[in-house]
SEFIZA-3560 file (N, C-alpha, C; in Angstrom, 3 decimals):
REM SEFIZA-3560
<numar><xx>-25.970</xx><yy>78.404</yy><zz>-65.380</zz><atom>N</atom></numar>
<numar><xx>-25.796</xx><yy>79.040</yy><zz>-64.094</zz><atom>CA</atom></numar>
<numar><xx>-26.212</xx><yy>80.505</yy><zz>-64.192</zz><atom>C</atom></numar>
<numar><xx>-27.003</xx><yy>80.934</yy><zz>-63.270</zz><atom>N</atom></numar>
<numar><xx>-27.398</xx><yy>82.325</yy><zz>-63.233</zz><atom>CA</atom></numar>
<numar><xx>-26.377</xx><yy>83.103</yy><zz>-62.413</zz><atom>C</atom></numar>
<numar><xx>-26.178</xx><yy>84.310</yy><zz>-62.814</zz><atom>N</atom></numar>
<numar><xx>-25.253</xx><yy>85.172</yy><zz>-62.074</zz><atom>CA</atom></numar>
<numar><xx>-26.054</xx><yy>86.101</yy><zz>-61.181</zz><atom>C</atom></numar>
<numar><xx>-25.434</xx><yy>86.476</yy><zz>-60.068</zz><atom>N</atom></numar>
<numar><xx>-26.070</xx><yy>87.437</yy><zz>-59.179</zz><atom>CA</atom></numar>
<numar><xx>-25.393</xx><yy>88.780</yy><zz>-59.378</zz><atom>C</atom></numar>
<numar><xx>-26.086</xx><yy>89.840</yy><zz>-59.016</zz><atom>N</atom></numar>
<numar><xx>-25.574</xx><yy>91.188</yy><zz>-59.208</zz><atom>CA</atom></numar>
<numar><xx>-24.320</xx><yy>91.444</yy><zz>-58.377</zz><atom>C</atom></numar>
<numar><xx>-23.573</xx><yy>92.448</yy><zz>-58.776</zz><atom>N</atom></numar>
<numar><xx>-22.310</xx><yy>92.744</yy><zz>-58.097</zz><atom>CA</atom></numar>
<numar><xx>-22.536</xx><yy>93.191</yy><zz>-56.663</zz><atom>C</atom></numar>
<numar><xx>-23.609</xx><yy>93.935</yy><zz>-56.416</zz><atom>N</atom></numar>
<numar><xx>-23.886</xx><yy>94.395</yy><zz>-55.052</zz><atom>CA</atom></numar>
<numar><xx>-24.150</xx><yy>93.210</yy><zz>-54.124</zz><atom>C</atom></numar>
<numar><xx>-24.961</xx><yy>92.278</yy><zz>-54.578</zz><atom>N</atom></numar>
<numar><xx>-25.263</xx><yy>91.090</yy><zz>-53.759</zz><atom>CA</atom></numar>
<numar><xx>-24.030</xx><yy>90.212</yy><zz>-53.595</zz><atom>C</atom></numar>
<numar><xx>-23.264</xx><yy>90.080</yy><zz>-54.672</zz><atom>N</atom></numar>
<numar><xx>-22.057</xx><yy>89.267</yy><zz>-54.600</zz><atom>CA</atom></numar>
<numar><xx>-21.051</xx><yy>89.855</yy><zz>-53.614</zz><atom>C</atom></numar>
<numar><xx>-20.925</xx><yy>91.169</yy><zz>-53.608</zz><atom>N</atom></numar>
<numar><xx>-20.000</xx><yy>91.818</yy><zz>-52.660</zz><atom>CA</atom></numar>
<numar><xx>-20.442</xx><yy>91.586</yy><zz>-51.226</zz><atom>C</atom></numar>
<numar><xx>-21.759</xx><yy>91.637</yy><zz>-50.972</zz><atom>N</atom></numar>
<numar><xx>-22.271</xx><yy>91.360</yy><zz>-49.623</zz><atom>CA</atom></numar>
<numar><xx>-21.973</xx><yy>89.935</yy><zz>-49.198</zz><atom>C</atom></numar>
<numar><xx>-22.223</xx><yy>88.989</yy><zz>-50.107</zz><atom>N</atom></numar>
<numar><xx>-21.974</xx><yy>87.586</yy><zz>-49.791</zz><atom>CA</atom></numar>
<numar><xx>-20.495</xx><yy>87.340</yy><zz>-49.522</zz><atom>C</atom></numar>
<numar><xx>-19.632</xx><yy>87.929</yy><zz>-50.339</zz><atom>N</atom></numar>
<numar><xx>-18.200</xx><yy>87.756</yy><zz>-50.125</zz><atom>CA</atom></numar>
<numar><xx>-17.748</xx><yy>88.398</yy><zz>-48.816</zz><atom>C</atom></numar>
<numar><xx>-18.343</xx><yy>89.546</yy><zz>-48.461</zz><atom>N</atom></numar>
<numar><xx>-18.015</xx><yy>90.185</yy><zz>-47.184</zz><atom>CA</atom></numar>
<numar><xx>-18.439</xx><yy>89.291</yy><zz>-46.020</zz><atom>C</atom></numar>
<numar><xx>-19.659</xx><yy>88.752</yy><zz>-46.085</zz><atom>N</atom></numar>
<numar><xx>-20.133</xx><yy>87.864</yy><zz>-45.019</zz><atom>CA</atom></numar>
<numar><xx>-19.247</xx><yy>86.626</yy><zz>-44.919</zz><atom>C</atom></numar>
<numar><xx>-18.893</xx><yy>86.059</yy><zz>-46.052</zz><atom>N</atom></numar>
<numar><xx>-18.062</xx><yy>84.858</yy><zz>-46.065</zz><atom>CA</atom></numar>
<numar><xx>-16.667</xx><yy>85.178</yy><zz>-45.511</zz><atom>C</atom></numar>
<numar><xx>-16.119</xx><yy>86.321</yy><zz>-45.872</zz><atom>N</atom></numar>
<numar><xx>-14.807</xx><yy>86.727</yy><zz>-45.376</zz><atom>CA</atom></numar>
<numar><xx>-14.824</xx><yy>86.887</yy><zz>-43.852</zz><atom>C</atom></numar>
<numar><xx>-15.858</xx><yy>87.549</yy><zz>-43.344</zz><atom>N</atom></numar>
<numar><xx>-15.973</xx><yy>87.730</yy><zz>-41.894</zz><atom>CA</atom></numar>
<numar><xx>-16.150</xx><yy>86.384</yy><zz>-41.194</zz><atom>C</atom></numar>
<numar><xx>-16.928</xx><yy>85.492</yy><zz>-41.804</zz><atom>N</atom></numar>
<numar><xx>-17.126</xx><yy>84.158</yy><zz>-41.224</zz><atom>CA</atom></numar>
<numar><xx>-15.811</xx><yy>83.372</yy><zz>-41.192</zz><atom>C</atom></numar>
<numar><xx>-15.035</xx><yy>83.471</yy><zz>-42.280</zz><atom>N</atom></numar>
<numar><xx>-13.746</xx><yy>82.773</yy><zz>-42.342</zz><atom>CA</atom></numar>
<numar><xx>-12.745</xx><yy>83.344</yy><zz>-41.343</zz><atom>C</atom></numar>
<numar><xx>-12.921</xx><yy>84.605</yy><zz>-40.945</zz><atom>N</atom></numar>
<numar><xx>-12.052</xx><yy>85.210</yy><zz>-39.934</zz><atom>CA</atom></numar>
<numar><xx>-12.432</xx><yy>84.771</yy><zz>-38.525</zz><atom>C</atom></numar>
<numar><xx>-13.533</xx><yy>84.034</yy><zz>-38.406</zz><atom>N</atom></numar>
<numar><xx>-13.910</xx><yy>83.486</yy><zz>-37.111</zz><atom>CA</atom></numar>
<numar><xx>-15.060</xx><yy>84.206</yy><zz>-36.424</zz><atom>C</atom></numar>
<numar><xx>-15.707</xx><yy>85.138</yy><zz>-37.093</zz><atom>N</atom></numar>
<numar><xx>-16.832</xx><yy>85.842</yy><zz>-36.485</zz><atom>CA</atom></numar>
<numar><xx>-18.075</xx><yy>84.962</yy><zz>-36.513</zz><atom>C</atom></numar>
<numar><xx>-18.881</xx><yy>85.082</yy><zz>-35.485</zz><atom>N</atom></numar>
<numar><xx>-20.129</xx><yy>84.321</yy><zz>-35.415</zz><atom>CA</atom></numar>
<numar><xx>-21.215</xx><yy>85.065</yy><zz>-36.203</zz><atom>C</atom></numar>
<numar><xx>-22.351</xx><yy>84.422</yy><zz>-36.361</zz><atom>N</atom></numar>
<numar><xx>-23.472</xx><yy>85.067</yy><zz>-37.066</zz><atom>CA</atom></numar>
<numar><xx>-23.909</xx><yy>86.327</yy><zz>-36.348</zz><atom>C</atom></numar>
<numar><xx>-23.888</xx><yy>86.306</yy><zz>-35.026</zz><atom>N</atom></numar>
<numar><xx>-24.256</xx><yy>87.480</yy><zz>-34.232</zz><atom>CA</atom></numar>
<numar><xx>-23.259</xx><yy>88.618</yy><zz>-34.469</zz><atom>C</atom></numar>
<numar><xx>-21.966</xx><yy>88.305</yy><zz>-34.512</zz><atom>N</atom></numar>
<numar><xx>-20.949</xx><yy>89.325</yy><zz>-34.743</zz><atom>CA</atom></numar>
<numar><xx>-21.060</xx><yy>89.925</yy><zz>-36.146</zz><atom>C</atom></numar>
<numar><xx>-21.321</xx><yy>89.080</yy><zz>-37.133</zz><atom>N</atom></numar>
<numar><xx>-21.482</xx><yy>89.568</yy><zz>-38.504</zz><atom>CA</atom></numar>
<numar><xx>-22.723</xx><yy>90.434</yy><zz>-38.602</zz><atom>C</atom></numar>
<numar><xx>-23.784</xx><yy>90.016</yy><zz>-37.937</zz><atom>N</atom></numar>
<numar><xx>-25.023</xx><yy>90.787</yy><zz>-37.899</zz><atom>CA</atom></numar>
<numar><xx>-24.781</xx><yy>92.172</yy><zz>-37.307</zz><atom>C</atom></numar>
<numar><xx>-24.097</xx><yy>92.225</yy><zz>-36.181</zz><atom>N</atom></numar>
<numar><xx>-23.787</xx><yy>93.505</yy><zz>-35.538</zz><atom>CA</atom></numar>
<numar><xx>-22.910</xx><yy>94.374</yy><zz>-36.430</zz><atom>C</atom></numar>
<numar><xx>-21.926</xx><yy>93.768</yy><zz>-37.099</zz><atom>N</atom></numar>
<numar><xx>-21.024</xx><yy>94.504</yy><zz>-37.972</zz><atom>CA</atom></numar>
<numar><xx>-21.800</xx><yy>95.162</yy><zz>-39.120</zz><atom>C</atom></numar>
<numar><xx>-22.646</xx><yy>94.372</yy><zz>-39.796</zz><atom>N</atom></numar>
<numar><xx>-23.404</xx><yy>94.904</yy><zz>-40.924</zz><atom>CA</atom></numar>
<numar><xx>-24.402</xx><yy>95.971</yy><zz>-40.493</zz><atom>C</atom></numar>
<numar><xx>-25.058</xx><yy>95.751</yy><zz>-39.359</zz><atom>N</atom></numar>
<numar><xx>-26.028</xx><yy>96.733</yy><zz>-38.881</zz><atom>CA</atom></numar>
<numar><xx>-25.337</xx><yy>98.023</yy><zz>-38.427</zz><atom>C</atom></numar>
<numar><xx>-24.151</xx><yy>97.916</yy><zz>-37.836</zz><atom>N</atom></numar>
<numar><xx>-23.411</xx><yy>99.117</yy><zz>-37.437</zz><atom>CA</atom></numar>
<numar><xx>-22.927</xx><yy>99.917</yy><zz>-38.638</zz><atom>C</atom></numar>
<numar><xx>-22.635</xx><yy>99.211</yy><zz>-39.745</zz><atom>N</atom></numar>
<numar><xx>-22.218</xx><yy>99.880</yy><zz>-40.985</zz><atom>CA</atom></numar>
<numar><xx>-23.425</xx><yy>100.368</yy><zz>-41.783</zz><atom>C</atom></numar>
<numar><xx>-24.615</xx><yy>100.185</yy><zz>-41.232</zz><atom>N</atom></numar>
<numar><xx>-25.883</xx><yy>100.594</yy><zz>-41.851</zz><atom>CA</atom></numar>
<numar><xx>-26.101</xx><yy>99.894</yy><zz>-43.201</zz><atom>C</atom></numar>
<numar><xx>-25.696</xx><yy>98.627</yy><zz>-43.283</zz><atom>N</atom></numar>
<numar><xx>-25.932</xx><yy>97.813</yy><zz>-44.468</zz><atom>CA</atom></numar>
<numar><xx>-27.214</xx><yy>97.037</yy><zz>-44.214</zz><atom>C</atom></numar>
<numar><xx>-28.192</xx><yy>97.243</yy><zz>-45.074</zz><atom>N</atom></numar>
<numar><xx>-29.497</xx><yy>96.610</yy><zz>-44.912</zz><atom>CA</atom></numar>
<numar><xx>-29.678</xx><yy>95.490</yy><zz>-45.922</zz><atom>C</atom></numar>
<numar><xx>-30.697</xx><yy>94.661</yy><zz>-45.702</zz><atom>N</atom></numar>
<numar><xx>-30.983</xx><yy>93.586</yy><zz>-46.637</zz><atom>CA</atom></numar>
<numar><xx>-31.397</xx><yy>94.183</yy><zz>-47.978</zz><atom>C</atom></numar>
<numar><xx>-31.171</xx><yy>93.423</yy><zz>-49.039</zz><atom>N</atom></numar>
<numar><xx>-31.369</xx><yy>93.948</yy><zz>-50.389</zz><atom>CA</atom></numar>
<numar><xx>-32.845</xx><yy>94.142</yy><zz>-50.711</zz><atom>C</atom></numar>
<numar><xx>-33.628</xx><yy>93.114</yy><zz>-50.538</zz><atom>N</atom></numar>
<numar><xx>-35.022</xx><yy>93.177</yy><zz>-50.982</zz><atom>CA</atom></numar>
<numar><xx>-35.941</xx><yy>93.928</yy><zz>-50.028</zz><atom>C</atom></numar>
<numar><xx>-35.781</xx><yy>93.730</yy><zz>-48.733</zz><atom>N</atom></numar>
<numar><xx>-36.743</xx><yy>94.291</yy><zz>-47.786</zz><atom>CA</atom></numar>
<numar><xx>-36.232</xx><yy>95.515</yy><zz>-47.051</zz><atom>C</atom></numar>
<numar><xx>-34.934</xx><yy>95.817</yy><zz>-47.171</zz><atom>N</atom></numar>
<numar><xx>-34.324</xx><yy>96.976</yy><zz>-46.517</zz><atom>CA</atom></numar>
<numar><xx>-34.475</xx><yy>96.925</yy><zz>-44.996</zz><atom>C</atom></numar>
<numar><xx>-34.467</xx><yy>95.721</yy><zz>-44.440</zz><atom>N</atom></numar>
<numar><xx>-34.538</xx><yy>95.526</yy><zz>-42.990</zz><atom>CA</atom></numar>
<numar><xx>-33.139</xx><yy>95.296</yy><zz>-42.437</zz><atom>C</atom></numar>
<numar><xx>-32.958</xx><yy>95.471</yy><zz>-41.116</zz><atom>N</atom></numar>
<numar><xx>-31.662</xx><yy>95.124</yy><zz>-40.517</zz><atom>CA</atom></numar>
<numar><xx>-31.445</xx><yy>93.606</yy><zz>-40.563</zz><atom>C</atom></numar>
<numar><xx>-30.185</xx><yy>93.224</yy><zz>-40.551</zz><atom>N</atom></numar>
<numar><xx>-29.843</xx><yy>91.796</yy><zz>-40.571</zz><atom>CA</atom></numar>
<numar><xx>-30.080</xx><yy>91.170</yy><zz>-39.210</zz><atom>C</atom></numar>
<numar><xx>-30.414</xx><yy>89.874</yy><zz>-39.224</zz><atom>N</atom></numar>
<numar><xx>-30.569</xx><yy>89.090</yy><zz>-38.003</zz><atom>CA</atom></numar>
<numar><xx>-29.562</xx><yy>87.939</yy><zz>-38.059</zz><atom>C</atom></numar>
<numar><xx>-29.194</xx><yy>87.377</yy><zz>-36.914</zz><atom>N</atom></numar>
<numar><xx>-28.251</xx><yy>86.250</yy><zz>-36.922</zz><atom>CA</atom></numar>
<numar><xx>-28.765</xx><yy>85.062</yy><zz>-37.736</zz><atom>C</atom></numar>
<numar><xx>-30.056</xx><yy>84.787</yy><zz>-37.675</zz><atom>N</atom></numar>
<numar><xx>-30.632</xx><yy>83.674</yy><zz>-38.422</zz><atom>CA</atom></numar>
<numar><xx>-30.504</xx><yy>83.919</yy><zz>-39.927</zz><atom>C</atom></numar>
<numar><xx>-30.733</xx><yy>85.147</yy><zz>-40.362</zz><atom>N</atom></numar>
<numar><xx>-30.614</xx><yy>85.489</yy><zz>-41.774</zz><atom>CA</atom></numar>
<numar><xx>-29.163</xx><yy>85.369</yy><zz>-42.251</zz><atom>C</atom></numar>
<numar><xx>-28.227</xx><yy>85.774</yy><zz>-41.427</zz><atom>N</atom></numar>
<numar><xx>-26.805</xx><yy>85.646</yy><zz>-41.764</zz><atom>CA</atom></numar>
<numar><xx>-26.447</xx><yy>84.173</yy><zz>-41.910</zz><atom>C</atom></numar>
<numar><xx>-26.907</xx><yy>83.346</yy><zz>-40.983</zz><atom>N</atom></numar>
<numar><xx>-26.574</xx><yy>81.925</yy><zz>-41.006</zz><atom>CA</atom></numar>
<numar><xx>-27.091</xx><yy>81.253</yy><zz>-42.275</zz><atom>C</atom></numar>
<numar><xx>-28.359</xx><yy>81.479</yy><zz>-42.606</zz><atom>N</atom></numar>
<numar><xx>-28.928</xx><yy>80.818</yy><zz>-43.782</zz><atom>CA</atom></numar>
<numar><xx>-28.321</xx><yy>81.372</yy><zz>-45.061</zz><atom>C</atom></numar>
<numar><xx>-27.988</xx><yy>82.651</yy><zz>-45.083</zz><atom>N</atom></numar>
<numar><xx>-27.340</xx><yy>83.245</yy><zz>-46.254</zz><atom>CA</atom></numar>
<numar><xx>-25.987</xx><yy>82.610</yy><zz>-46.492</zz><atom>C</atom></numar>
<numar><xx>-25.212</xx><yy>82.399</yy><zz>-45.439</zz><atom>N</atom></numar>
<numar><xx>-23.905</xx><yy>81.756</yy><zz>-45.572</zz><atom>CA</atom></numar>
<numar><xx>-24.042</xx><yy>80.305</yy><zz>-46.034</zz><atom>C</atom></numar>
<numar><xx>-25.053</xx><yy>79.595</yy><zz>-45.524</zz><atom>N</atom></numar>
<numar><xx>-25.259</xx><yy>78.205</yy><zz>-45.935</zz><atom>CA</atom></numar>
<numar><xx>-25.583</xx><yy>78.120</yy><zz>-47.423</zz><atom>C</atom></numar>
<numar><xx>-26.458</xx><yy>79.005</yy><zz>-47.892</zz><atom>N</atom></numar>
<numar><xx>-26.834</xx><yy>78.998</yy><zz>-49.306</zz><atom>CA</atom></numar>
<numar><xx>-25.652</xx><yy>79.413</yy><zz>-50.179</zz><atom>C</atom></numar>
<numar><xx>-24.838</xx><yy>80.351</yy><zz>-49.715</zz><atom>N</atom></numar>
<numar><xx>-23.680</xx><yy>80.786</yy><zz>-50.483</zz><atom>CA</atom></numar>
<numar><xx>-22.655</xx><yy>79.651</yy><zz>-50.604</zz><atom>C</atom></numar>
<numar><xx>-22.460</xx><yy>78.908</yy><zz>-49.521</zz><atom>N</atom></numar>
<numar><xx>-21.534</xx><yy>77.775</yy><zz>-49.569</zz><atom>CA</atom></numar>
<numar><xx>-22.019</xx><yy>76.712</yy><zz>-50.557</zz><atom>C</atom></numar>
<numar><xx>-23.319</xx><yy>76.429</yy><zz>-50.560</zz><atom>N</atom></numar>
<numar><xx>-23.871</xx><yy>75.468</yy><zz>-51.514</zz><atom>CA</atom></numar>
<numar><xx>-23.704</xx><yy>75.971</yy><zz>-52.935</zz><atom>C</atom></numar>
<numar><xx>-23.887</xx><yy>77.250</yy><zz>-53.146</zz><atom>N</atom></numar>
<numar><xx>-23.708</xx><yy>77.838</yy><zz>-54.475</zz><atom>CA</atom></numar>
<numar><xx>-22.266</xx><yy>77.680</yy><zz>-54.951</zz><atom>C</atom></numar>
<numar><xx>-21.313</xx><yy>77.929</yy><zz>-54.056</zz><atom>N</atom></numar>
<numar><xx>-19.900</xx><yy>77.782</yy><zz>-54.415</zz><atom>CA</atom></numar>
<numar><xx>-19.576</xx><yy>76.329</yy><zz>-54.763</zz><atom>C</atom></numar>
<numar><xx>-20.161</xx><yy>75.381</yy><zz>-54.041</zz><atom>N</atom></numar>
<numar><xx>-19.942</xx><yy>73.973</yy><zz>-54.351</zz><atom>CA</atom></numar>
<numar><xx>-20.496</xx><yy>73.611</yy><zz>-55.718</zz><atom>C</atom></numar>
<numar><xx>-21.677</xx><yy>74.131</yy><zz>-56.052</zz><atom>N</atom></numar>
<numar><xx>-22.259</xx><yy>73.859</yy><zz>-57.369</zz><atom>CA</atom></numar>
<numar><xx>-21.390</xx><yy>74.437</yy><zz>-58.476</zz><atom>C</atom></numar>
<numar><xx>-20.873</xx><yy>75.623</yy><zz>-58.272</zz><atom>N</atom></numar>
<numar><xx>-20.030</xx><yy>76.261</yy><zz>-59.285</zz><atom>CA</atom></numar>
<numar><xx>-18.755</xx><yy>75.455</yy><zz>-59.484</zz><atom>C</atom></numar>
<numar><xx>-18.182</xx><yy>74.937</yy><zz>-58.413</zz><atom>N</atom></numar>
<numar><xx>-16.960</xx><yy>74.140</yy><zz>-58.527</zz><atom>CA</atom></numar>
<numar><xx>-17.198</xx><yy>72.838</yy><zz>-59.282</zz><atom>C</atom></numar>
<numar><xx>-18.385</xx><yy>72.258</yy><zz>-59.150</zz><atom>N</atom></numar>
<numar><xx>-18.697</xx><yy>71.006</yy><zz>-59.822</zz><atom>CA</atom></numar>
<numar><xx>-19.053</xx><yy>71.213</yy><zz>-61.286</zz><atom>C</atom></numar>
<numar><xx>-19.451</xx><yy>72.421</yy><zz>-61.652</zz><atom>N</atom></numar>
<numar><xx>-19.876</xx><yy>72.700</yy><zz>-63.012</zz><atom>CA</atom></numar>
<numar><xx>-18.660</xx><yy>72.802</yy><zz>-63.926</zz><atom>C</atom></numar>
<numar><xx>-18.622</xx><yy>71.960</yy><zz>-64.932</zz><atom>N</atom></numar>
<numar><xx>-17.536</xx><yy>72.012</yy><zz>-65.900</zz><atom>CA</atom></numar>
<numar><xx>-18.025</xx><yy>71.406</yy><zz>-67.212</zz><atom>C</atom></numar>
<numar><xx>-17.389</xx><yy>71.789</yy><zz>-68.284</zz><atom>N</atom></numar>
<numar><xx>-17.757</xx><yy>71.279</yy><zz>-69.601</zz><atom>CA</atom></numar>
<numar><xx>-17.052</xx><yy>69.950</yy><zz>-69.797</zz><atom>C</atom></numar>
<numar><xx>-17.813</xx><yy>68.925</yy><zz>-70.080</zz><atom>N</atom></numar>
<numar><xx>-17.247</xx><yy>67.599</yy><zz>-70.257</zz><atom>CA</atom></numar>
<numar><xx>-16.844</xx><yy>67.339</yy><zz>-71.706</zz><atom>C</atom></numar>
<numar><xx>-17.675</xx><yy>67.786</yy><zz>-72.644</zz><atom>N</atom></numar>
<numar><xx>-17.416</xx><yy>67.471</yy><zz>-74.033</zz><atom>CA</atom></numar>
<numar><xx>-18.112</xx><yy>68.511</yy><zz>-74.914</zz><atom>C</atom></numar>
<numar><xx>-17.438</xx><yy>68.910</yy><zz>-75.954</zz><atom>N</atom></numar>
<numar><xx>-18.045</xx><yy>69.795</yy><zz>-76.946</zz><atom>CA</atom></numar>
<numar><xx>-18.083</xx><yy>69.037</yy><zz>-78.258</zz><atom>C</atom></numar>
<numar><xx>-19.283</xx><yy>68.939</yy><zz>-78.818</zz><atom>N</atom></numar>
<numar><xx>-19.432</xx><yy>68.199</yy><zz>-80.063</zz><atom>CA</atom></numar>
<numar><xx>-20.249</xx><yy>69.055</yy><zz>-81.025</zz><atom>C</atom></numar>
<numar><xx>-19.702</xx><yy>69.264</yy><zz>-82.192</zz><atom>N</atom></numar>
<numar><xx>-20.405</xx><yy>70.045</yy><zz>-83.198</zz><atom>CA</atom></numar>
<numar><xx>-21.008</xx><yy>69.114</yy><zz>-84.220</zz><atom>C</atom></numar>
<numar><xx>-22.130</xx><yy>69.488</yy><zz>-84.735</zz><atom>N</atom></numar>
<numar><xx>-22.772</xx><yy>68.693</yy><zz>-85.762</zz><atom>CA</atom></numar>
<numar><xx>-23.112</xx><yy>69.531</yy><zz>-86.975</zz><atom>C</atom></numar>
<numar><xx>-23.350</xx><yy>68.833</yy><zz>-88.068</zz><atom>N</atom></numar>
<numar><xx>-23.681</xx><yy>69.538</yy><zz>-89.307</zz><atom>CA</atom></numar>
<numar><xx>-25.179</xx><yy>69.539</yy><zz>-89.486</zz><atom>C</atom></numar>
//
């Protein structure tokens, strides 16, 4: 599993927290743009479509992490 940077992780957790509080993609978009938080790679303002797909990918990532577990450790000589 690859890890993401702390800055990106904090953004994803903030978006997820706002979504869990009942905010729509448009509301989250407005919140982030009002706080002058821009996208990481392109430094553009957020759009509702970008918020929606980001949340979908983050949810899938969380599901993969929950399924990942060590089944057996076997050492050999």
